[in-house]
C-alpha positions in Angstrom: 0.0 0.0 0.0 1.2 3.4 -0.9 0.2 6.4 1.2 -0.8 8.1 -2.1 -3.2 5.3 -3.1 -6.8 6.6 -3.2 -9.0 5.1 -0.6 -12.6 4.2 -1.5 -15.7 2.9 0.4 -17.5 0.2 -1.6 -21.3 -0.3 -1.0 -21.2 -4.1 -1.3 -23.9 -6.6 -0.1 -22.4 -9.6 -1.8 -20.2 -12.4 -0.5 -17.0 -11.6 1.5 -14.1 -10.4 -0.5 -11.3 -12.8 -1.4 -7.9 -12.4 -3.0 -8.3 -12.1 -6.8 -11.9 -11.0 -6.7 -13.0 -8.3 -9.1 -15.0 -5.3 -7.7 -17.0 -2.8 -9.8 -16.9 0.8 -8.8 -19.6 3.4 -9.1 -19.7 6.0 -11.9 -18.7 8.7 -9.4 -15.7 6.6 -8.2 -14.7 5.8 -11.8 -14.7 9.6 -12.6 -12.7 10.3 -9.5 -10.0 7.8 -10.3 -9.7 8.6 -14.0 -10.3 12.4 -14.2 -9.3 13.6 -10.8 -6.6 11.2 -9.7 -5.5 10.4 -13.3 -5.0 6.7 -12.5 -4.3 4.1 -15.2 -4.8 0.3 -15.3 -2.2 -1.2 -13.0 -2.3 1.6 -10.4 -3.1 0.9 -6.8 -6.2 1.7 -4.8 -7.4 0.8 -1.3 -10.9 -0.4 -0.6 -13.1 -1.0 2.4 -16.8 -1.9 2.7 -17.4 -1.8 6.5 -17.5 -5.6 6.6 -14.3 -7.3 5.2 -11.6 -5.0 6.5 -9.3 -2.9 4.3 -7.9 -4.3 1.0 -5.2 -3.4 -1.4 -6.5 -3.5 -5.0 -5.3 -2.8 -8.5 -7.1 -0.9 -11.3 -8.0 -3.3 -14.1 -10.4 -1.4 -16.3 -11.1 2.4 -16.3 -13.5 4.2 -18.6 -15.5 7.5 -18.3 -18.1 6.1 -16.0 -17.0 2.6 -15.4 -14.1 1.0 -13.5 -13.2 -2.4 -12.1 -10.5 -3.2 -9.7 -9.0 -6.5 -8.5 -8.5 -7.0 -4.7 -5.1 -8.5 -4.0 -4.4 -8.6 -0.3 -6.0 -7.7 3.0 -4.2 -4.9 4.7 -6.3 -4.7 7.9 -9.0 -7.0 9.3 -12.4 -5.4 10.1 -12.6 -3.4 13.3 -15.6 -1.4 14.1 -15.0 2.2 15.3 -15.2 2.6 19.1 -17.2 5.8 19.6 -20.5 7.2 20.6 -23.8 7.9 18.9 -24.4 11.6 18.3 -27.9 13.1 18.7 -28.0 16.6 17.4 -30.5 19.3 16.4 -30.0 20.1 12.7 -28.2 23.4 12.0 -27.9 25.5 8.9 -26.7 23.4 5.9 -23.0 24.3 6.0 -22.8 23.8 9.8 -24.7 20.5 9.6 -22.3 19.2 6.9 -19.3 20.3 8.9 -20.7 18.5 11.9 -21.1 15.2 10.0 -17.6 15.4 8.6 -15.9 16.2 11.9 -18.1 13.8 13.8 -17.1 11.0 11.4 -13.4 11.8 11.9 -13.9 11.9 15.7 -15.5 8.4 15.8 -19.2 8.9 15.8 -20.9 5.5 15.1 -24.4 6.8 14.4 -25.8 10.3 13.7 -29.4 10.8 15.0 -30.9 14.2 14.1 -33.6 15.3 16.5 -36.2 18.1 16.4 -36.2 20.4 19.4 -38.3 23.5 20.3 -35.6 25.8 18.9 -34.4 23.7 15.9 -34.0 26.1 13.0 -34.4 23.6 10.2 -36.8 20.7 9.7 -35.4 19.3 6.4 -32.2 17.3 5.8 -30.7 15.9 2.6 -29.8 12.5 4.1 -28.3 11.3 0.8 -25.8 14.2 0.7 -25.0 13.9 4.4 -24.4 10.2 3.9 -21.9 10.9 1.1 -20.1 13.5 3.3 -19.8 10.8 6.0 -18.5 8.4 3.5 -15.9 10.8 2.2 -14.8 11.6 5.7 -14.4 7.9 6.5 -12.3 7.4 3.4 -10.1 10.3 4.4 -9.6 9.5 8.1 -8.9 5.8 7.4 -11.6 4.3 9.6 -12.9 0.9 8.5 -16.6 1.7 8.6 -19.0 4.6 7.8 -21.4 5.9 10.5 -25.1 5.4 9.9 -27.4 8.3 9.5 -30.9 8.1 11.0 -34.0 10.0 9.9 -35.0 13.2 11.7 -37.5 12.7 14.5 -38.7 14.7 17.6 -36.4 14.6 20.6 -39.3 13.8 22.9 -40.0 10.6 20.9 -36.4 9.5 21.1 -36.2 10.1 24.8 -39.5 8.2 25.4 -38.0 5.0 24.2 -34.4 5.6 25.2 -33.2 2.6 27.3 -32.1 3.5 30.9 -29.1 1.3 30.5 -27.7 3.4 27.6 -25.9 6.3 29.2 -26.6 9.6 27.4 -24.4 12.6 28.0 -26.0 16.0 27.4 -24.3 19.3 27.2 -26.5 21.7 29.1 -25.5 25.3 29.3 -25.5 26.7 32.9 -27.0 23.4 34.2 -24.3 20.7 33.7 -21.3 20.2 35.9 -17.9 18.8 35.1 -16.8 17.5 31.7 -18.3 14.7 29.6 -18.4 11.4 31.5 -16.3 8.5 30.4 -18.1 5.4 29.3 -21.2 7.1 27.9 -22.9 5.5 24.9 -24.3 8.6 23.3 -24.0 12.4 23.2 -26.8 14.9 22.8 -26.1 18.4 21.6 -28.9 21.0 21.4 -29.7 23.7 18.8 -28.3 27.2 18.5 -30.0 29.0 21.3 -30.0 26.0 23.6 -32.8 23.8 24.9 -36.1 25.2 25.9 -36.8 25.1 29.7 -39.4 22.3 29.2 -36.8 20.2 27.4 -34.2 20.9 30.2 -36.7 19.6 32.7 -37.4 16.5 30.7 -33.7 15.8 30.2 -33.1 16.3 33.9 -35.7 13.7 34.9 -34.5 11.0 32.5 -32.6 8.2 34.3 -30.1 7.5 31.5 -29.0 11.1 31.2 -25.9 12.7 32.7 -25.5 16.4 32.1 -22.1 18.1 31.8 -20.6 21.5 31.0 -18.1 22.5 28.3 -16.9 25.5 30.3 -17.8 29.1 31.0 -18.2 30.2 27.4 -21.3 29.6 25.2 -20.2 27.6 22.2 -21.8 27.3 18.8 -23.6 24.0 18.5 -21.2 22.5 16.0 -18.2 23.7 18.1 -19.8 22.2 21.2 -20.4 18.8 19.5 -16.8 18.5 18.3 -15.3 19.7 21.7 -17.5 17.2 23.5 -16.6 14.3 21.2 -12.9 15.0 21.5 -13.2 15.1 25.3 -15.3 11.9 25.4 -12.8 10.2 23.2 -9.9 11.2 25.5 -11.8 10.2 28.6 -12.6 6.8 27.2 -9.0 6.1 26.2 -7.9 6.9 29.7 -10.6 4.8 31.4 
C-alpha cells in the first residue's frame, strides 16, 4: 500500500471479499479515479466496505463512468470504530455538513438528528450527508461509515431511550464537570440551547448525565466537536 493510493468505500452486499476478486466501482468513483486522480490500469487503490476490512487493489479497467479493480491482499481486518452515537439538532446546511464530517473523523458511530423546540431547520438531505460521512471515513482511514438516522422529535427519542444506555447531554449553565467516560451517546442541542421544558425532561431521565463545556457559550457545531474530543480522550484513559 502506498500512502498516495486513493481510498474508497464500496457499497457491497455480496459475499465476503477474497484475493483475486473483481469489484466494480460506481460511476462517481470511476470519474474520481480517472479524471481527478489520473489513474491508469495497474495503479493501486485501497478499498473497504465496512465488513471485510481494508484491502489493497489494482485498477483493471477504467473508462469514463466505469471502473473495475481486483483485490489483491487484506491490509487490515475489520474493526468497528469505538465511539458514541451523536444526537444533534440540525443546524444550517454548512454547519450540519461540517458536523457530519468532523463527527465521522472523531469516531461517531451513528448520527441521529432530532427536532427540538428551537431547531431552526426541519429538512435534511440525508443522501448528501451520507456521502459526506463516506468521504470523511475514506479520508480518516476508519474501516466503517457511520449510519445516519432519519429526523424525529427529541421527545419521541427520549421516550424509548433505554435506561441502561448512558446519554451525555451538554447543558449550558446546568451541567457540571466534563463529559463522562463510558457514555454510549452524546446529545447536543440547537443554536439558542434547549427550551426550559426540554431541560426539565432531560433532567428527569434516568439515562442522562449532564455536563458542562466550560464558562463560554459555544456554537452547536463547536460544542459537538469539543464534547466528542473530550469523550474520546476520557474513554481512552478509562
